[in-house]
C-alpha positions in Angstrom: -0.1 0.0 -0.2 3.0 2.2 0.7 4.6 1.7 -3.0 0.7 2.1 -4.6 0.4 5.2 -2.4 3.8 6.8 -3.7 2.7 5.8 -7.2 -0.4 7.5 -6.9 0.8 11.2 -5.7 3.4 11.2 -8.4 1.2 10.3 -10.9 -1.1 13.1 -9.6 1.6 15.4 -9.4 2.7 15.0 -13.1 -0.8 15.5 -14.1 -1.1 18.6 -12.1 1.9 19.8 -13.6 0.7 18.9 -17.3 -3.0 21.1 -16.2 -1.2 24.0 -15.5 1.3 23.7 -18.3 -1.7 23.7 -20.7 -3.7 25.8 -19.4 -1.0 28.4 -19.3 0.5 27.5 -22.6 -2.5 29.9 -24.1 -2.2 32.4 -21.8 1.6 33.1 -22.7 1.2 33.6 -26.4 0.9 37.6 -27.3 -2.0 39.5 -28.2 -1.9 40.5 -31.7 -3.9 43.7 -32.8 -6.7 41.8 -34.2 -8.6 45.1 -35.3 -5.7 46.5 -37.0 -4.9 43.4 -39.0 -9.0 42.8 -39.7 -9.4 46.4 -40.8 -5.9 46.1 -43.4 -8.2 43.0 -44.8 -11.7 44.6 -45.0 -11.0 48.3 -46.4 -12.0 47.1 -49.6 -15.0 44.9 -49.0 -17.0 47.2 -46.7 -19.9 47.6 -48.8 -21.3 43.9 -50.6 -23.0 44.3 -53.3 -25.1 40.8 -53.2 -25.7 38.3 -50.9 -22.7 36.3 -52.5 -20.3 38.5 -52.1 -21.7 38.9 -48.1 -21.3 35.4 -48.1 -17.6 35.1 -48.8 -16.8 38.2 -46.9 -18.3 36.5 -43.8 -16.8 33.3 -44.4 -13.4 34.2 -44.5 -13.6 36.7 -41.4 -15.0 34.3 -39.6 -11.9 31.7 -40.6 -9.2 35.1 -39.8 -11.2 35.2 -36.3 -10.3 31.7 -35.5 -7.0 32.3 -36.6 -6.0 35.4 -34.7 -7.6 34.1 -31.5 -5.7 31.3 -30.5 -7.8 28.4 -29.3 -10.9 29.8 -30.7 -10.5 27.0 -33.9 -11.3 23.7 -32.8 -9.8 20.0 -34.7 -13.0 18.4 -35.5 -10.9 15.0 -34.7 -8.8 15.1 -31.9 -11.9 18.2 -30.8 -8.7 20.1 -29.6 -8.1 23.8 -29.5 -5.6 25.2 -32.6 -2.9 27.5 -31.0 -1.4 30.1 -33.5 2.0 28.0 -33.2 1.2 24.5 -34.2 1.2 23.1 -37.8 -1.7 22.7 -39.5 -3.6 21.3 -42.6 -6.3 23.1 -44.6 -9.1 21.8 -46.8 -9.2 23.2 -50.0 -13.3 22.5 -50.1 -14.5 23.8 -46.9 -11.1 25.2 -45.8 -11.9 24.3 -42.1 -8.4 23.4 -40.8 -6.8 20.2 -38.4 -3.8 19.6 -36.6 -1.4 18.3 -39.2 -0.9 15.1 -36.8 -4.4 14.7 -36.7 -5.1 14.9 -40.4 -2.2 12.3 -41.2 -3.0 10.3 -38.8 -6.9 10.4 -40.4 -5.5 9.6 -43.7 -3.7 7.1 -43.4 -6.3 5.0 -40.9 -8.6 5.8 -43.7 -6.5 4.1 -46.8 -5.3 1.3 -44.7 -9.3 0.3 -43.5 -9.9 0.8 -47.5 -6.7 -1.7 -48.3 -7.9 -4.1 -46.0 -11.4 -4.1 -46.6 -10.9 -4.8 -50.4 -8.3 -7.7 -49.8 -11.5 -9.2 -47.4 -13.5 -8.8 -50.2 -11.1 -10.1 -53.3 -10.5 -13.5 -50.9 -14.2 -14.3 -50.0 -15.9 -13.4 -53.0 -14.8 -14.9 -56.7 -17.7 -14.3 -58.7 -20.8 -17.2 -58.4 -23.2 -18.5 -60.9 -27.1 -17.8 -60.1 -30.2 -19.9 -60.6 -30.3 -19.3 -64.1 -26.8 -20.5 -64.9 -25.4 -16.8 -65.2 -22.0 -16.0 -63.8 -22.6 -13.2 -61.9 -18.4 -11.5 -61.2 -17.4 -10.0 -57.8 -17.9 -7.0 -56.8 -16.2 -3.7 -58.1 -13.5 -2.5 -55.3 -13.4 1.3 -54.8 -10.5 3.2 -55.2 -8.6 4.3 -52.3 -9.2 7.5 -51.0 -9.4 9.5 -47.4 -11.8 12.2 -47.3 -12.3 15.3 -45.4 -13.7 15.0 -41.8 -15.5 18.0 -42.6 -16.9 18.1 -45.9 -16.5 14.4 -46.7 -14.3 15.6 -50.1 -12.6 12.9 -51.3 -8.7 13.0 -51.7 -6.0 10.6 -53.3 -3.8 8.9 -51.1 -1.0 10.8 -53.0 -2.7 14.0 -51.9 -1.9 13.0 -48.1 -0.2 16.2 -46.4 3.1 15.5 -45.4 4.7 19.2 -44.7 3.1 22.2 -42.8 2.4 25.1 -45.5 0.9 28.5 -45.1 -2.6 29.0 -46.9 -1.2 29.7 -49.8 0.8 27.0 -50.1 3.9 29.3 -51.0 5.8 28.7 -47.8 6.8 25.6 -45.9 6.8 25.5 -42.1 5.8 29.6 -41.7 7.1 31.1 -38.8 4.4 32.7 -36.3 5.1 36.4 -36.9 3.1 39.3 -34.4 2.1 41.8 -37.1 0.7 39.0 -39.7 -2.2 36.2 -39.4 -0.6 33.1 -37.7 0.1 30.1 -40.2 0.5 32.8 -43.0 3.9 33.8 -45.1 2.9 37.4 -45.5 3.3 37.4 -49.1 -0.1 37.9 -51.5 -2.5 35.1 -52.0 -2.3 35.0 -55.7 -5.4 32.2 -55.9 -7.4 32.7 -59.3 -11.0 34.4 -57.3 -14.1 32.8 -58.0 -16.4 33.4 -59.7 -13.4 33.5 -62.7 -13.2 37.1 -63.5 -9.3 36.9 -64.7 -8.2 38.6 -61.4 -6.2 36.7 -58.4 -6.3 37.6 -54.8 -4.4 40.8 -53.8 -4.8 39.6 -49.9 -1.9 38.8 -48.0 -1.5 34.7 -47.2 -5.4 34.3 -45.1 -7.5 31.2 -44.8 -10.9 30.6 -45.7 -12.3 31.0 -49.3 -11.0 34.2 -51.0 -13.3 37.3 -50.9 -14.9 38.4 -54.2 -12.9 40.3 -56.9 -12.4 44.0 -55.4 -10.6 45.2 -58.7 -12.7 48.2 -60.8 -13.9 47.8 -64.5 -15.7 50.1 -66.8 -18.8 48.4 -67.9 -21.6 49.0 -69.5 -24.9 47.6 -68.5 -26.4 44.2 -70.2 -28.8 45.7 -72.2 -26.2 48.6 -73.5 -28.4 51.5 -73.6 -26.3 53.1 -70.3 -23.2 54.7 -70.8 -20.0 53.1 -69.2 -19.4 53.0 -65.9 -17.0 52.2 -62.9 -17.9 49.0 -60.6 -16.5 46.2 -59.0 -15.1 43.2 -61.3 -17.4 41.1 -59.8 -20.8 43.4 -60.4 -19.6 44.2 -63.7 -23.2 42.6 -65.3 -25.1 45.5 -63.8 -28.8 47.0 -64.7 -29.9 50.1 -65.4 -33.1 51.2 -64.4 -34.5 51.6 -68.3 -36.9 48.9 -69.7 -36.1 46.5 -72.4 -39.3 47.4 -74.5 -38.3 44.7 -77.2 -41.5 43.0 -79.1 -41.9 39.7 -78.0 -42.3 36.1 -79.7 -46.3 36.7 -79.5 -45.5 39.7 -81.9 -48.1 41.9 -80.3 -46.8 43.0 -76.5 -43.2 44.3 -76.1 -40.7 43.2 -73.0 -41.4 45.4 -70.0 -38.7 43.7 -67.6 -35.8 46.1 -66.7 -32.4 45.7 -68.5 -31.3 42.1 -69.5 -29.0 41.0 -72.0 -30.2 40.9 -75.8 -32.7 37.8 -76.9 -33.0 36.5 -73.6 -36.3 38.2 -73.0 -38.7 36.1 -70.7 -42.4 34.8 -72.1 -45.0 37.2 -72.2 -47.1 37.6 -69.3 -50.0 39.0 -71.2 -53.5 37.0 -71.3 -55.5 37.2 -74.6 -58.4 35.2 -75.6 -57.0 32.2 -78.3 -59.4 29.2 -79.5 -58.4 25.6 -78.7 -56.5 23.2 -81.4 -60.2 22.0 -82.8 -61.5 25.4 -82.8 -64.5 24.5 -80.6 -64.0 26.6 -77.4 -61.9 30.1 -76.9 -60.4 30.7 -73.5 -58.2 33.5 -71.9 -54.7 32.2 -71.6 -51.2 33.3 -71.6 -49.8 35.0 -74.7 -46.7 32.6 -74.3 -48.5 29.6 -74.4 -51.6 30.5 -77.3 -51.9 26.8 -78.1 -54.4 24.4 -75.7 -56.5 21.6 -75.8 -60.2 21.4 -75.1 -61.7 18.0 -73.2 -64.2 17.2 -76.3 -63.8 14.0 -77.9 -63.2 15.0 -81.8 -66.3 12.3 -83.0 -65.8 12.8 -86.7 -67.2 9.9 -88.7 -64.5 8.0 -90.8 -65.5 6.9 -94.1 -66.8 3.7 -93.1 -69.5 5.3 -91.9 -69.6 3.3 -88.5 -66.5 4.3 -86.3 -65.9 7.6 -85.4 -62.6 9.7 -84.3 -62.0 9.3 -80.3 -59.2 11.1 -80.2 -59.5 14.6 -77.9 -59.4 18.1 -79.4 -56.6 18.2 -82.3 -55.3 20.2 -85.0 -56.9 19.7 -88.7 -60.0 17.9 -89.9 -60.6 13.9 -90.0 -64.0 14.2 -91.4 -64.2 11.9 -94.6 -60.6 10.0 -93.5 -60.0 6.4 -94.5 -60.8 4.5 -91.4 -58.1 2.7 -89.3 -59.9 -0.5 -88.5 -59.8 -1.5 -92.2 -56.7 -3.6 -91.8 -56.0 -5.7 -88.8 -53.7 -8.7 -87.7 -54.4 -11.8 -85.6 -53.6 -11.8 -81.8 -50.6 -13.5 -82.2 -49.4 -11.0 -85.3 -48.3 -13.8 -88.3 -51.3 -13.1 -90.6 -52.7 -9.6 -91.9 -56.1 -9.5 -93.2 -57.7 -6.4 -95.2 -61.7 -6.6 -95.0 -64.3 -4.3 -93.5 -64.2 -2.6 -90.4 -67.5 -4.1 -88.8 -66.3 -7.8 -89.4 -64.9 -9.3 -86.0 -61.2 -9.9 -85.2 -60.4 -13.8 -85.8 -57.4 -16.4 -84.4 -55.3 -17.6 -87.5 -55.1 -21.1 -85.7 -51.3 -21.1 -85.5 -49.1 -22.1 -82.5 -48.5 -18.3 -80.5 -44.8 -18.7 -80.0 -44.8 -15.7 -78.0 -41.8 -15.5 -75.6 -43.1 -16.0 -71.9 -42.1 -13.8 -68.8 -39.7 -16.3 -67.8 -37.7 -14.9 -70.2 -36.5 -18.8 -71.7 -39.3 -20.0 -73.3 -42.3 -19.2 -75.8 -46.3 -20.2 -75.8 -47.2 -23.3 -77.0 -50.9 -22.5 -77.5 -52.7 -22.0 -80.4 -53.0 -18.1 -81.2 -55.6 -16.4 -78.8 -56.8 -13.2 -77.3 -55.4 -11.8 -74.4 -52.5 -12.1 -72.3 -50.3 -15.4 -72.5 -50.5 -18.2 -69.4 -47.4 -18.4 -66.9 -44.7 -20.5 -68.0 -45.5 -24.1 -67.1 -42.1 -25.8 -68.2 -40.7 -28.0 -64.7 -36.9 -27.1 -65.0 -34.0 -27.6 -61.8 -33.1 -24.0 -60.4 -30.7 -22.8 -58.1 -31.4 -21.1 -54.9 -29.9 -17.0 -55.1 -27.3 -18.5 -52.6 -26.5 -21.0 -54.7 -26.4 -23.6 -51.4 -29.6 -26.0 -52.8 -31.1 -27.0 -56.1 -34.9 -28.3 -57.0 -37.5 -29.0 -59.5 -40.5 -26.4 -59.9 -42.2 -24.5 -62.5 -39.8 -21.9 -64.6 -42.4 -19.4 -63.8 -41.8 -19.3 -59.9 -38.8 -18.3 -58.1 -36.9 -20.7 -55.6 -35.7 -19.0 -52.4 -34.1 -21.5 -49.7 -34.4 -20.8 -45.8 -30.7 -20.8 -45.1 -29.6 -17.6 -43.4 -26.7 -15.9 -44.8 -24.0 -15.8 -42.4 -21.5 -13.3 -44.3 -20.5 -10.1 -42.7 -22.1 -6.7 -43.5 -20.2 -3.9 -45.0 -19.8 -2.4 -41.2 -17.6 -5.5 -40.7 -19.2 -6.0 -37.2 -23.1 -7.7 -38.2 -24.1 -10.6 -40.2 -26.1 -10.8 -43.1 -28.7 -13.2 -41.5 -31.2 -12.5 -44.4 -32.8 -16.2 -46.0 -31.3 -16.7 -48.8 -29.5 -13.8 -49.4 -27.1 -14.4 -52.5 -24.0 -12.8 -51.7 -26.0 -9.6 -52.3 -26.1 -8.5 -48.9 -27.9 -5.2 -48.0 -26.0 -2.8 -45.9 -25.9 -2.6 -42.4 -28.9 -0.5 -41.1 -27.9 -1.2 -37.3 -27.3 2.2 -35.8 -23.3 2.3 -34.6 -24.0 3.3 -30.7 -20.0 4.0 -30.2 -19.6 6.7 -27.5 -18.0 9.7 -29.1 -14.8 12.0 -28.6 -17.3 14.2 -26.6 -17.8 11.5 -23.9 -21.7 12.9 -23.8 -23.3 11.0 -26.8 -23.4 8.5 -28.9 -22.9 7.9 -32.6 -26.5 7.8 -34.5 -25.5 7.0 -37.9 -25.4 3.7 -39.6 -22.9 1.3 -38.4 -19.5 1.8 -40.2 -16.2 1.2 -40.3 -13.5 3.2 -38.6 -13.3 5.9 -36.3 -17.0 7.7 -36.0 -17.4 11.3 -37.1 -17.2 14.2 -34.6 -19.9 15.2 -32.7 -22.1 17.5 -34.6 -23.7 18.9 -31.9 -22.9 22.2 -30.3 -23.0 23.7 -26.5 -23.2 27.4 -25.7 -20.5 28.5 -23.5 -21.0 31.8 -21.1 -17.6 33.9 -20.5 -17.5 34.6 -16.4 -19.3 37.7 -16.7 -22.6 36.4 -18.4 -22.6 38.4 -21.1 -20.9 36.7 -23.8 -21.7 33.9 -25.2 -20.3 31.1 -27.6 -21.4 28.1 -29.4 -18.7 25.3 -29.6 -18.4 21.8 -30.6 -19.8 19.8 -28.0 -17.0 18.4 -25.6 -15.0 21.4 -26.1 -16.9 23.4 -23.0 -13.9 23.4 -20.6 -11.2 24.4 -22.6 -13.1 26.6 -25.2 -11.9 29.9 -25.2 -14.6 32.8 -25.2 -13.2 36.6 -25.8 -15.4 38.6 -23.9 -14.7 42.6 -24.4 -16.0 43.4 -21.2 -13.7 44.1 -18.4 -13.0 41.8 -15.4 -15.3 42.3 -12.2 -12.9 40.5 -9.9 -11.4 42.9 -7.2 -8.0 43.3 -8.0 -4.9 42.0 -5.6 -2.5 45.1 -6.1 -3.3 48.8 -5.8 -4.1 49.1 -10.2 -7.3 49.8 -11.5 -8.3 46.2 -13.7 -7.7 46.8 -17.3 -7.7 43.4 -18.5 -11.1 41.5 -20.3 -13.3 39.0 -18.7 -11.3 35.7 -18.4 -11.6 32.1 -17.3 -9.9 30.7 -13.9 -7.5 32.9 -11.9 -6.9 36.9 -13.1 -3.4 36.9 -15.0 -0.4 38.8 -13.4 -0.8 42.5 -13.5 1.4 43.8 -16.1 1.0 47.7 -15.2 4.4 49.7 -13.7 4.4 49.9 -9.9 4.0 53.6 -9.9 5.3 53.5 -6.0 8.1 55.2 -5.0 11.0 52.7 -4.7 11.8 52.8 -0.8 14.2 49.9 -1.3 17.1 51.9 -2.6 16.1 55.6 -1.2 16.4 57.3 -4.0 12.9 59.0 -4.4 12.0 57.4 -7.7 9.2 56.0 -8.8 9.0 52.3 -9.6 8.3 51.9 -13.1 9.0 48.0 -13.2 6.3 45.6 -13.6 3.5 45.5 -10.6 5.1 43.2 -7.8 2.1 43.9 -4.8 0.6 40.6 -5.6 3.0 37.8 -7.0 2.3 33.9 -7.1 4.8 32.0 -5.2 5.1 28.6 -4.0 4.1 28.1 -0.3 6.6 26.6 2.2 6.6 22.7 2.8 5.0 22.9 6.0 2.2 25.5 5.2 0.9 23.4 2.4 0.4 20.4 4.5 -3.3 19.8 4.7 -4.3 23.1 2.1 -5.2 22.4 -1.3 -3.5 25.6 -2.9 -0.1 25.3 -2.9 0.2 29.0 -4.0 0.1 32.1 -2.0 0.5 36.0 -3.2 2.8 37.7 -1.8 4.1 41.6 -1.8 8.1 41.6 -3.2 10.1 44.0 -2.5 11.0 47.0 -5.0 13.6 46.1 -7.1 16.8 48.0 -7.9 16.0 51.7 -9.3 16.1 52.1 -13.1 15.5 55.5 -13.4 17.8 57.1 -16.3 20.2 59.3 -14.2 22.7 61.7 -16.4 26.1 60.8 -15.5 29.6 62.4 -16.5 32.2 60.5 -17.0 35.7 61.1 -14.8 37.0 62.3 -17.8 34.5 64.8 -18.7 34.3 63.1 -22.0 30.3 62.8 -22.3 27.2 62.9 -20.6 25.3 59.2 -20.6 22.2 58.2 -18.7 22.8 55.2 -16.9 20.5 53.5 -14.1 19.6 55.0 -10.9 21.4 51.7 -8.8 24.7 52.2 -10.8 24.7 56.2 -11.7 28.6 56.7 -10.0 30.7 58.6 -12.7 33.4 56.3 -14.3 35.3 55.6 -17.4 33.9 55.9 -20.9 37.1 53.8 -22.3 37.5 56.4 -24.8 40.8 58.3 -24.9 41.7 61.2 -23.0 42.7 63.5 -26.0 43.9 66.3 -24.0 46.3 68.7 -25.7 49.7 68.0 -24.1 52.3 71.0 -23.6 53.9 70.1 -26.7 51.3 71.3 -28.4 51.1 68.6 -31.5 50.2 65.2 -29.5 47.1 64.2 -27.2 47.1 61.9 -24.4 46.3 58.6 -25.3 45.4 57.0 -22.2 42.2 55.6 -21.6 39.6 58.1 -20.1 41.0 58.7 -16.3 40.4 61.3 -13.6 41.7 64.8 -13.7 41.0 68.0 -11.3 39.2 69.8 -13.9 37.3 67.7 -16.2 36.1 70.5 -18.7 39.6 72.0 -19.0 40.8 70.1 -22.1 44.9 71.0 -21.6 47.3 68.6 -19.9 46.2 68.1 -16.3 47.8 65.9 -13.5 47.4 62.3 -14.8 48.0 62.8 -18.3 50.8 61.1 -19.9 53.9 63.1 -21.1 54.5 63.3 -24.8 57.4 61.0 -25.3 57.8 61.4 -29.5 60.3 63.1 -31.5 59.6 66.0 -33.5 56.8 65.5 -36.0 57.1 69.1 -37.8 57.7 68.8 -41.5 61.0 69.1 -42.9 61.7 71.8 -44.9 61.6 70.9 -48.8 65.0 69.2 -49.8 66.0 68.2 -45.9 66.0 64.9 -45.2 67.4 65.1 -41.7 65.7 64.5 -38.6 65.3 67.3 -35.8 67.7 66.9 -32.8 65.2 68.0 -30.6 62.1 66.1 -28.6 58.4 67.2 -29.6 58.3 70.9 -29.5 56.1 73.6 -30.9 57.2 74.7 -34.5 59.4 76.3 -35.5 62.5 74.1 -35.8 65.6 75.0 -35.9 67.9 75.8 -38.9 69.3 72.3 -39.9 73.1 72.3 -39.1 74.4 69.0 -41.0 77.1 69.5 -43.2 76.8 67.7 -46.9 79.9 66.4 -48.5 79.5 66.1 -52.3 81.6 66.2 -55.7 81.6 69.2 -57.9 80.3 69.2 -61.1 83.3 68.4 -62.6 83.9 65.5 -60.6 87.3 66.4 -59.3 86.8 68.2 -56.3 84.7 67.9 -53.1 82.6 70.7 -51.8 80.9 71.0 -48.5 77.9 73.3 -47.3 75.2 73.1 -44.7 71.8 71.6 -45.2 69.8 74.9 -44.2 72.1 77.4 -46.1 71.8 75.2 -49.3 68.1 74.5 -49.0 67.1 78.3 -48.3 64.0 79.3 -50.2 64.7 83.1 -49.8 64.7 85.2 -52.6 63.4 84.7 -56.3 63.5 81.2 -58.1 66.3 82.4 -59.9 68.5 83.5 -56.6 67.9 80.2 -55.5 68.8 78.4 -58.4 72.2 80.7 -58.8 73.1 80.4 -54.9 73.1 76.2 -55.1 74.7 76.3 -58.2 77.3 78.3 -56.8 77.7 75.7 -53.6 77.9 72.8 -55.9 80.7 74.7 -57.8 84.7 73.8 -57.0 85.7 77.5 -58.5 87.8 75.9 -60.9 88.4 75.5 -64.9 85.8 73.2 -66.5 87.4 69.7 -67.2 84.9 69.2 -70.3 85.4 69.1 -73.9 84.1 71.0 -76.6 82.5 69.3 -79.6 85.3 70.4 -81.3 87.8 68.6 -78.8 89.0 71.9 -77.0 88.6 72.2 -73.1 85.7 74.3 -71.9 87.2 78.2 -70.7 84.0 78.0 -68.3 84.4 78.0 -64.2 82.9 74.4 -62.8 79.2 74.3 -64.2 76.5 72.1 -64.4 75.1 70.5 -67.7 76.5 70.9 -71.1 79.6 73.7 -71.7 78.3 77.2 -72.8 79.7 79.2 -75.6 81.5 76.7 -77.8 81.8 79.2 -80.4 84.0 81.3 -78.8 86.8 78.5 -78.8 89.9 79.8 -80.7 92.6 76.9 -80.1 95.1 76.5 -83.0 95.0 73.2 -84.9 97.2 71.9 -87.7 95.9 70.9 -90.8 97.7 68.7 -94.1 97.3 68.4 -97.8 96.2 65.2 -99.0 100.3 63.7 -99.0 100.5 64.9 -95.8 103.8 67.1 -97.0 102.3 70.5 -96.5 101.1 71.5 -93.1 99.4 74.7 -91.5 98.3 76.2 -88.1 94.8 77.9 -87.8 91.8 78.9 -85.2 89.4 76.3 -84.2 86.5 79.0 -85.6 87.8 78.6 -88.9 88.3 74.7 -89.1 84.2 74.9 -88.5 84.0 76.9 -90.8 84.8 74.5 -93.4 88.9 75.0 -93.8 90.1 71.3 -93.3 92.8 70.3 -95.6 95.4 72.3 -98.1 95.8 72.2 -101.4 98.9 70.2 -103.0 101.7 71.7 -104.9 103.7 70.7 -107.9 106.8 69.0 -105.7 103.7 66.6 -104.2 102.6 65.9 -107.5 106.0 64.7 -108.4 106.6 63.0 -105.4 103.1 61.3 -106.5 103.8 60.1 -109.8 107.6 58.6 -109.0 105.5 56.5 -106.1 103.3 55.3 -109.0 106.2 54.4 -110.8 107.8 52.1 -108.0 104.4 50.3 -107.0 104.2 49.3 -110.5 107.6 47.9 -110.7 106.9 46.1 -107.4 103.7 44.6 -109.0 105.4 43.2 -111.8 107.8 41.9 -109.9 105.4 40.1 -107.7 104.0 38.7 -110.8 106.8 37.3 -112.4 107.8 35.5 -108.9 104.4 33.9 -108.9 104.5 32.8 -112.5 108.2 30.9 -111.6 106.2 29.4 -108.5 103.4 27.7 -110.8 105.8 26.6 -113.1 108.0 24.8 -110.6 104.5 23.4 -108.7 104.0 22.2 -112.3 107.5 20.4 -112.8 106.8 18.8 -109.5 103.5 17.4 -110.1 104.7 15.9 -113.5 107.1 14.7 -111.8 105.2 12.7 -109.2 102.3 11.6 -111.3 104.0 10.9 -114.9 105.1 7.6 -114.5 103.0 4.4 -114.1 105.2 2.7 -111.2 103.5 2.8 -108.1 105.2 4.5 -105.3 104.5 4.4 -101.8 103.3 7.5 -100.4 105.1 9.5 -97.7 103.9 10.9 -95.0 105.2 13.9 -94.0 104.8 15.3 -90.7 103.7 19.2 -90.4 104.6 21.0 -87.5 101.8 23.4 -86.3 102.7 27.0 -86.6 102.3 28.8 -83.8 100.6 32.2 -83.8 102.7 34.8 -82.8 100.8 37.0 -80.5 101.6 40.9 -81.1 101.7 42.2 -77.6 102.9 45.7 -78.3 99.6 45.9 -80.2 97.1 44.8 -77.4 99.1 46.8 -74.8 98.1 50.1 -76.9 94.4 48.9 -77.5 94.3 48.3 -73.7 95.5 51.6 -72.8 93.4 53.3 -75.4 90.5 51.5 -73.7 91.3 52.8 -70.0 91.5 56.4 -71.4 88.2 56.2 -73.0 86.6 54.8 -69.6 88.5 57.5 -67.5 87.2 60.2 -69.7 83.8 58.7 -69.4 83.7 58.5 -65.7 84.9 62.2 -65.3 82.3 63.4 -67.7 79.2 61.1 -65.5 80.7 62.4 -62.3 80.8 66.3 -64.0 77.2 66.1 -64.9 75.6 64.7 -61.4 
């Protein structure tokens, strides 16, 4: 018993926890601005013009309100509330929504039961032969499907919902947003409107059917007489106030109906006097139905003079017409005779041979008048169930007394009908199962699968009794009623009630406290959430023997959160801090006070100073330890030797040593003197040129090859045309020579003319040259002759002689070292001159 008591207490505690969680889960959801959301949706549908559009708007409004009120909609499968954060599925026909898990289980169970039933029928029913010997095929099995629990619309197994989608189907697993309709994606719906007008729904994704089209269109009336005007798209087939006035089909009256389409005038409603078809009587009838028949028999005498017309009022004359009784046949129809119409009808004497009512045998009597007798043939017949066989007249039906033991379509009750023949009727008994509401029983015919939800409704009142609501049976306890009246329960705190009527205990007060915060002593008003009556658990000793485990207590004021303006310890900024933490602290910015150097600021993090408003260096600021950062004069590349100081810097005393323009001497000057920019630009250039010049004569040569006469200078040598140096010129034979000035040589005097002595010496030289050439020719001829003799001596005889090998010593190449030294010396001189010119230019 002790273990049982512990288990019972544990289960009760778990159940109570579940109830508390379930009861508070819907209260935890935030309230939506329902009025604002609905007004935005209905702003184009404030004035419905017909009953159809009004009905669609009301249906849409109902679905929207059920969606916005968490728990207002009910799942007809589990009879539970549908919250805004739960996954749902919406029917495409009735737009009723269910829990996604419930509809999946419903669809799977329905399809599985149909499969099991189809397998049972296929196994137990393979077809049979009836008492007539005809094969009766098995019952055709229905295709697998499942239906909506609300409207019973059939869906295919492939249409079973597998994922949570929004109402328009564009987004999977839509997240709840406080400013959107729950279970909505927030996008444009985009469904084609009904009736089809070519436009789509422009509302945001919404439950229920789409409202009628709110687009405007220019349209004329049905008859086309009125001018075009802008109307709602759904009302573009509007009627004007004019009458049709077209001639009706009677040809006498005009149409007095209001505007309608041409050619669709209603039948004439006027009355006029019209004769009947036989022209005997007249009667006032509608113009739309001018033809009518009286009740008089025609009675006209045929040509035979014996028979009369027995037709009731007909058109045309039958007076003197041929008698229809002149040509007649026998009763069996095998012989046709023509004779007097007053002679009696005779039989032909042949066998009747008409098909009897059994449909198998023919009449064996002679031709007779009247109907044939019943079939007298005795045959073996099977009963409808096919279990028994008996000989009996063909016209009688054979039914045995055996009761059918097959199960009816409900799968619970036996057929028990005599001689059923496998054609068991549907079960007619009442189901009687307890419904999910636990109040009523199923009144439907016995069926397979789960019972339909209870269709009865109950009236539920709010706590104050001013609001009522109809809810499905079984949902009275968990139904949420939205009452617009204020709650009438006395509040536990010092605030006035501002929440609506509700069930259960009042929710915690969410208004600001409004009392002076006495815990901190600052004197500010407490703006925290009301804590005068907070629900807290009772102590263990106090809960013993009591039903309630919670009590309401007044909690102390929390720390003051009133904003107080506080300046940081460095005086940089003003910040709003909570009252409980309103102490000057560092703002974590840099101090940024101007140091004594005047160039830098204090880079320490905000620190305490004696005068926070003074932004110059004070006690606690870091001293400047950087070097001078003042920009140097143009051209100077030397750093200032002093520490960081205010401008200007002292003149640069760095001594610069460099080569002069000619590159032979070294010049020395101060950096500040060289890069001094006082005076004009020309004076500055002349002063720098003077510093770089050594004062000696330039070592460069003019183009003529003589040395420059100017003092050491930059760039090309000036005034080459003033060169007057002496140089020698010769004649062609180099015998005559003369010294002339450089300017004359540049003018074109570059050589002298040869005289007579030069010509005589030139002729002598030519004669001696000819003699030498003749001598060389003779020597060449002698050499060729000797070589020819040697060749003949060697190859003239036929006797073979061994060849002698001669060792040829390689000739040693004589290197002219004197000439090589001259070339090397010339190369060194040229390189030296180039180096001098390079340094002189730099």
